[in-house]
TORKOL-4160 file (C-alpha; in steps of 0.2 Angstrom, whole numbers, padded with zeros to 4 digits, m for minus):
232
<pt num="1" X="0094" Y="0032" Z="0009"/>
<pt num="2" X="0105" Y="0028" Z="m0005"/>
<pt num="3" X="0115" Y="0039" Z="m0016"/>
<pt num="4" X="0101" Y="0040" Z="m0029"/>
<pt num="5" X="0089" Y="0045" Z="m0015"/>
<pt num="6" X="0101" Y="0059" Z="m0009"/>
<pt num="7" X="0103" Y="0065" Z="m0027"/>
<pt num="8" X="0083" Y="0065" Z="m0031"/>
<pt num="9" X="0080" Y="0074" Z="m0014"/>
<pt num="10" X="0093" Y="0087" Z="m0020"/>
<pt num="11" X="0084" Y="0089" Z="m0036"/>
<pt num="12" X="0066" Y="0090" Z="m0029"/>
<pt num="13" X="0071" Y="0100" Z="m0014"/>
<pt num="14" X="0061" Y="0087" Z="m0003"/>
<pt num="15" X="0067" Y="0073" Z="0008"/>
<pt num="16" X="0065" Y="0056" Z="0000"/>
<pt num="17" X="0062" Y="0041" Z="0010"/>
<pt num="18" X="0072" Y="0024" Z="0009"/>
<pt num="19" X="0080" Y="0020" Z="m0007"/>
<pt num="20" X="0077" Y="0023" Z="m0026"/>
<pt num="21" X="0075" Y="0009" Z="m0038"/>
<pt num="22" X="0079" Y="0017" Z="m0054"/>
<pt num="23" X="0094" Y="0017" Z="m0066"/>
<pt num="24" X="0106" Y="0033" Z="m0067"/>
<pt num="25" X="0100" Y="0035" Z="m0085"/>
<pt num="26" X="0082" Y="0035" Z="m0079"/>
<pt num="27" X="0086" Y="0048" Z="m0066"/>
<pt num="28" X="0096" Y="0058" Z="m0077"/>
<pt num="29" X="0081" Y="0059" Z="m0089"/>
<pt num="30" X="0070" Y="0064" Z="m0076"/>
<pt num="31" X="0081" Y="0077" Z="m0071"/>
<pt num="32" X="0083" Y="0085" Z="m0088"/>
<pt num="33" X="0064" Y="0086" Z="m0090"/>
<pt num="34" X="0059" Y="0091" Z="m0074"/>
<pt num="35" X="0075" Y="0100" Z="m0068"/>
<pt num="36" X="0086" Y="0106" Z="m0082"/>
<pt num="37" X="0074" Y="0111" Z="m0096"/>
<pt num="38" X="0060" Y="0115" Z="m0084"/>
<pt num="39" X="0072" Y="0127" Z="m0075"/>
<pt num="40" X="0077" Y="0135" Z="m0091"/>
<pt num="41" X="0059" Y="0138" Z="m0097"/>
<pt num="42" X="0056" Y="0145" Z="m0079"/>
<pt num="43" X="0071" Y="0157" Z="m0080"/>
<pt num="44" X="0064" Y="0164" Z="m0097"/>
<pt num="45" X="0046" Y="0166" Z="m0089"/>
<pt num="46" X="0053" Y="0173" Z="m0073"/>
<pt num="47" X="0061" Y="0188" Z="m0082"/>
<pt num="48" X="0042" Y="0193" Z="m0087"/>
<pt num="49" X="0033" Y="0190" Z="m0071"/>
<pt num="50" X="0028" Y="0203" Z="m0058"/>
<pt num="51" X="0039" Y="0194" Z="m0045"/>
<pt num="52" X="0048" Y="0178" Z="m0044"/>
<pt num="53" X="0056" Y="0172" Z="m0027"/>
<pt num="54" X="0068" Y="0160" Z="m0034"/>
<pt num="55" X="0070" Y="0144" Z="m0044"/>
<pt num="56" X="0054" Y="0142" Z="m0055"/>
<pt num="57" X="0051" Y="0126" Z="m0065"/>
<pt num="58" X="0040" Y="0126" Z="m0080"/>
<pt num="59" X="0033" Y="0112" Z="m0092"/>
<pt num="60" X="0031" Y="0112" Z="m0110"/>
<pt num="61" X="0018" Y="0122" Z="m0119"/>
<pt num="62" X="0013" Y="0133" Z="m0104"/>
<pt num="63" X="0004" Y="0148" Z="m0108"/>
<pt num="64" X="0004" Y="0164" Z="m0097"/>
<pt num="65" X="m0006" Y="0178" Z="m0101"/>
<pt num="66" X="m0003" Y="0197" Z="m0092"/>
<pt num="67" X="0012" Y="0189" Z="m0084"/>
<pt num="68" X="0015" Y="0205" Z="m0075"/>
<pt num="69" X="0001" Y="0202" Z="m0064"/>
<pt num="70" X="0007" Y="0184" Z="m0059"/>
<pt num="71" X="0019" Y="0184" Z="m0044"/>
<pt num="72" X="0027" Y="0167" Z="m0038"/>
<pt num="73" X="0038" Y="0161" Z="m0024"/>
<pt num="74" X="0053" Y="0150" Z="m0024"/>
<pt num="75" X="0053" Y="0132" Z="m0030"/>
<pt num="76" X="0035" Y="0134" Z="m0039"/>
<pt num="77" X="0032" Y="0120" Z="m0052"/>
<pt num="78" X="0020" Y="0123" Z="m0067"/>
<pt num="79" X="0016" Y="0108" Z="m0076"/>
<pt num="80" X="0015" Y="0104" Z="m0095"/>
<pt num="81" X="0001" Y="0112" Z="m0105"/>
<pt num="82" X="m0005" Y="0123" Z="m0092"/>
<pt num="83" X="m0014" Y="0139" Z="m0094"/>
<pt num="84" X="m0014" Y="0155" Z="m0083"/>
<pt num="85" X="m0023" Y="0171" Z="m0087"/>
<pt num="86" X="m0018" Y="0182" Z="m0072"/>
<pt num="87" X="m0028" Y="0199" Z="m0077"/>
<pt num="88" X="m0038" Y="0204" Z="m0062"/>
<pt num="89" X="m0038" Y="0217" Z="m0048"/>
<pt num="90" X="m0028" Y="0207" Z="m0037"/>
<pt num="91" X="m0019" Y="0195" Z="m0051"/>
<pt num="92" X="m0011" Y="0178" Z="m0046"/>
<pt num="93" X="0000" Y="0175" Z="m0031"/>
<pt num="94" X="0008" Y="0158" Z="m0030"/>
<pt num="95" X="0017" Y="0154" Z="m0014"/>
<pt num="96" X="0034" Y="0145" Z="m0012"/>
<pt num="97" X="0034" Y="0126" Z="m0016"/>
<pt num="98" X="0018" Y="0126" Z="m0024"/>
<pt num="99" X="0015" Y="0113" Z="m0038"/>
<pt num="100" X="0002" Y="0116" Z="m0051"/>
<pt num="101" X="0002" Y="0100" Z="m0061"/>
<pt num="102" X="m0001" Y="0097" Z="m0079"/>
<pt num="103" X="m0015" Y="0103" Z="m0089"/>
<pt num="104" X="m0020" Y="0115" Z="m0075"/>
<pt num="105" X="m0032" Y="0130" Z="m0081"/>
<pt num="106" X="m0032" Y="0146" Z="m0070"/>
<pt num="107" X="m0042" Y="0162" Z="m0076"/>
<pt num="108" X="m0046" Y="0176" Z="m0065"/>
<pt num="109" X="m0056" Y="0186" Z="m0079"/>
<pt num="110" X="m0065" Y="0181" Z="m0095"/>
<pt num="111" X="m0070" Y="0198" Z="m0100"/>
<pt num="112" X="m0057" Y="0212" Z="m0099"/>
<pt num="113" X="m0071" Y="0225" Z="m0096"/>
<pt num="114" X="m0077" Y="0215" Z="m0080"/>
<pt num="115" X="m0061" Y="0212" Z="m0070"/>
<pt num="116" X="m0062" Y="0198" Z="m0057"/>
<pt num="117" X="m0053" Y="0197" Z="m0040"/>
<pt num="118" X="m0039" Y="0185" Z="m0041"/>
<pt num="119" X="m0031" Y="0169" Z="m0034"/>
<pt num="120" X="m0019" Y="0166" Z="m0020"/>
<pt num="121" X="m0011" Y="0150" Z="m0016"/>
<pt num="122" X="m0001" Y="0146" Z="0000"/>
<pt num="123" X="0016" Y="0138" Z="0002"/>
<pt num="124" X="0018" Y="0120" Z="0000"/>
<pt num="125" X="0001" Y="0116" Z="m0008"/>
<pt num="126" X="m0002" Y="0104" Z="m0021"/>
<pt num="127" X="m0014" Y="0107" Z="m0037"/>
<pt num="128" X="m0017" Y="0090" Z="m0046"/>
<pt num="129" X="m0018" Y="0088" Z="m0065"/>
<pt num="130" X="m0032" Y="0095" Z="m0075"/>
<pt num="131" X="m0038" Y="0107" Z="m0060"/>
<pt num="132" X="m0049" Y="0122" Z="m0065"/>
<pt num="133" X="m0046" Y="0137" Z="m0055"/>
<pt num="134" X="m0059" Y="0150" Z="m0061"/>
<pt num="135" X="m0056" Y="0166" Z="m0048"/>
<pt num="136" X="m0067" Y="0179" Z="m0054"/>
<pt num="137" X="m0074" Y="0181" Z="m0036"/>
<pt num="138" X="m0058" Y="0177" Z="m0029"/>
<pt num="139" X="m0050" Y="0161" Z="m0024"/>
<pt num="140" X="m0040" Y="0160" Z="m0008"/>
<pt num="141" X="m0031" Y="0143" Z="m0005"/>
<pt num="142" X="m0020" Y="0141" Z="0011"/>
<pt num="143" X="m0005" Y="0132" Z="0015"/>
<pt num="144" X="m0002" Y="0113" Z="0014"/>
<pt num="145" X="m0018" Y="0111" Z="0004"/>
<pt num="146" X="m0020" Y="0095" Z="m0007"/>
<pt num="147" X="m0030" Y="0095" Z="m0023"/>
<pt num="148" X="m0033" Y="0077" Z="m0032"/>
<pt num="149" X="m0034" Y="0077" Z="m0051"/>
<pt num="150" X="m0049" Y="0086" Z="m0060"/>
<pt num="151" X="m0054" Y="0097" Z="m0045"/>
<pt num="152" X="m0064" Y="0113" Z="m0050"/>
<pt num="153" X="m0066" Y="0129" Z="m0040"/>
<pt num="154" X="m0078" Y="0141" Z="m0048"/>
<pt num="155" X="m0079" Y="0158" Z="m0041"/>
<pt num="156" X="m0092" Y="0165" Z="m0051"/>
<pt num="157" X="m0110" Y="0161" Z="m0057"/>
<pt num="158" X="m0122" Y="0166" Z="m0070"/>
<pt num="159" X="m0137" Y="0178" Z="m0064"/>
<pt num="160" X="m0154" Y="0170" Z="m0071"/>
<pt num="161" X="m0169" Y="0176" Z="m0060"/>
<pt num="162" X="m0174" Y="0188" Z="m0073"/>
<pt num="163" X="m0183" Y="0183" Z="m0089"/>
<pt num="164" X="m0175" Y="0182" Z="m0105"/>
<pt num="165" X="m0158" Y="0174" Z="m0110"/>
<pt num="166" X="m0146" Y="0169" Z="m0096"/>
<pt num="167" X="m0132" Y="0176" Z="m0106"/>
<pt num="168" X="m0138" Y="0194" Z="m0104"/>
<pt num="169" X="m0141" Y="0194" Z="m0086"/>
<pt num="170" X="m0123" Y="0196" Z="m0080"/>
<pt num="171" X="m0114" Y="0186" Z="m0066"/>
<pt num="172" X="m0113" Y="0185" Z="m0047"/>
<pt num="173" X="m0096" Y="0184" Z="m0038"/>
<pt num="174" X="m0094" Y="0179" Z="m0019"/>
<pt num="175" X="m0077" Y="0170" Z="m0018"/>
<pt num="176" X="m0071" Y="0153" Z="m0012"/>
<pt num="177" X="m0059" Y="0150" Z="0002"/>
<pt num="178" X="m0049" Y="0133" Z="0006"/>
<pt num="179" X="m0040" Y="0134" Z="0023"/>
<pt num="180" X="m0024" Y="0127" Z="0028"/>
<pt num="181" X="m0021" Y="0108" Z="0027"/>
<pt num="182" X="m0037" Y="0103" Z="0018"/>
<pt num="183" X="m0039" Y="0089" Z="0005"/>
<pt num="184" X="m0051" Y="0089" Z="m0010"/>
<pt num="185" X="m0052" Y="0072" Z="m0019"/>
<pt num="186" X="m0052" Y="0069" Z="m0037"/>
<pt num="187" X="m0066" Y="0078" Z="m0046"/>
<pt num="188" X="m0072" Y="0088" Z="m0033"/>
<pt num="189" X="m0082" Y="0104" Z="m0038"/>
<pt num="190" X="m0083" Y="0119" Z="m0027"/>
<pt num="191" X="m0096" Y="0132" Z="m0030"/>
<pt num="192" X="m0095" Y="0151" Z="m0027"/>
<pt num="193" X="m0097" Y="0157" Z="m0010"/>
<pt num="194" X="m0090" Y="0141" Z="m0002"/>
<pt num="195" X="m0077" Y="0141" Z="0013"/>
<pt num="196" X="m0069" Y="0124" Z="0016"/>
<pt num="197" X="m0062" Y="0124" Z="0034"/>
<pt num="198" X="m0043" Y="0120" Z="0039"/>
<pt num="199" X="m0039" Y="0102" Z="0039"/>
<pt num="200" X="m0056" Y="0097" Z="0031"/>
<pt num="201" X="m0058" Y="0082" Z="0019"/>
<pt num="202" X="m0070" Y="0082" Z="0003"/>
<pt num="203" X="m0072" Y="0065" Z="m0005"/>
<pt num="204" X="m0069" Y="0062" Z="m0024"/>
<pt num="205" X="m0083" Y="0067" Z="m0034"/>
<pt num="206" X="m0091" Y="0078" Z="m0022"/>
<pt num="207" X="m0101" Y="0095" Z="m0026"/>
<pt num="208" X="m0099" Y="0107" Z="m0013"/>
<pt num="209" X="m0113" Y="0120" Z="m0012"/>
<pt num="210" X="m0111" Y="0125" Z="0006"/>
<pt num="211" X="m0097" Y="0128" Z="0019"/>
<pt num="212" X="m0088" Y="0113" Z="0025"/>
<pt num="213" X="m0082" Y="0116" Z="0044"/>
<pt num="214" X="m0065" Y="0114" Z="0049"/>
<pt num="215" X="m0058" Y="0096" Z="0051"/>
<pt num="216" X="m0074" Y="0089" Z="0044"/>
<pt num="217" X="m0076" Y="0075" Z="0033"/>
<pt num="218" X="m0089" Y="0078" Z="0018"/>
<pt num="219" X="m0094" Y="0069" Z="0002"/>
<pt num="220" X="m0109" Y="0068" Z="m0010"/>
<pt num="221" X="m0119" Y="0077" Z="m0023"/>
<pt num="222" X="m0123" Y="0090" Z="m0015"/>
<pt num="223" X="m0109" Y="0087" Z="m0002"/>
<pt num="224" X="m0114" Y="0084" Z="0016"/>
<pt num="225" X="m0103" Y="0082" Z="0032"/>
<pt num="226" X="m0101" Y="0063" Z="0037"/>
<pt num="227" X="m0091" Y="0065" Z="0052"/>
<pt num="228" X="m0077" Y="0075" Z="0060"/>
<pt num="229" X="m0059" Y="0071" Z="0060"/>
<pt num="230" X="m0049" Y="0069" Z="0077"/>
<pt num="231" X="m0039" Y="0083" Z="0083"/>
<pt num="232" X="m0021" Y="0082" Z="0083"/>
């Protein structure tokens, strides 16, 4: 590991393998945008939050509604242009070293007279860019989970069995669980009431309408289990 790799590891808080083939000016620019200014914005936001466990890195043009209902751990990163509306019974809790990438959209409640449940994200989880987390029925995401770009978790559904306009029939809420170590590929959509088991893999573009067992590999529309991953 060369000096640049060691410096980058200190900046990111994660180990870097091998050498880093970047100029010092490039690294300094990266540090300023992802470390310096993001740290300043994080410090300003942290003072408004319900709890902050340590360093918080916040991108540009981030909007947080009801910040007292947002609790974050240490080393959390919130990407540019992200939106978080944390009003709900349990609010939003983000664990240590979680990355919420650019253009993330998080909403617990769309109507204040019908508060939703909330969102909890475990440690060391990565939420890819342009992800949508609608947590009206409650979303619980475990540790070491990976989301690709454009993943949507929609823990709410419109009721429509009665006659008349759907808009007047209210919603149903059951909740979504993604357990530790799972990986959801780009563009996966998970519908309300689904549990994705620990270590499961869901292929890109899948629409998940029913539970996926632990360590299963699932894909398709609707998603179906293709095989099991090996233990270990």
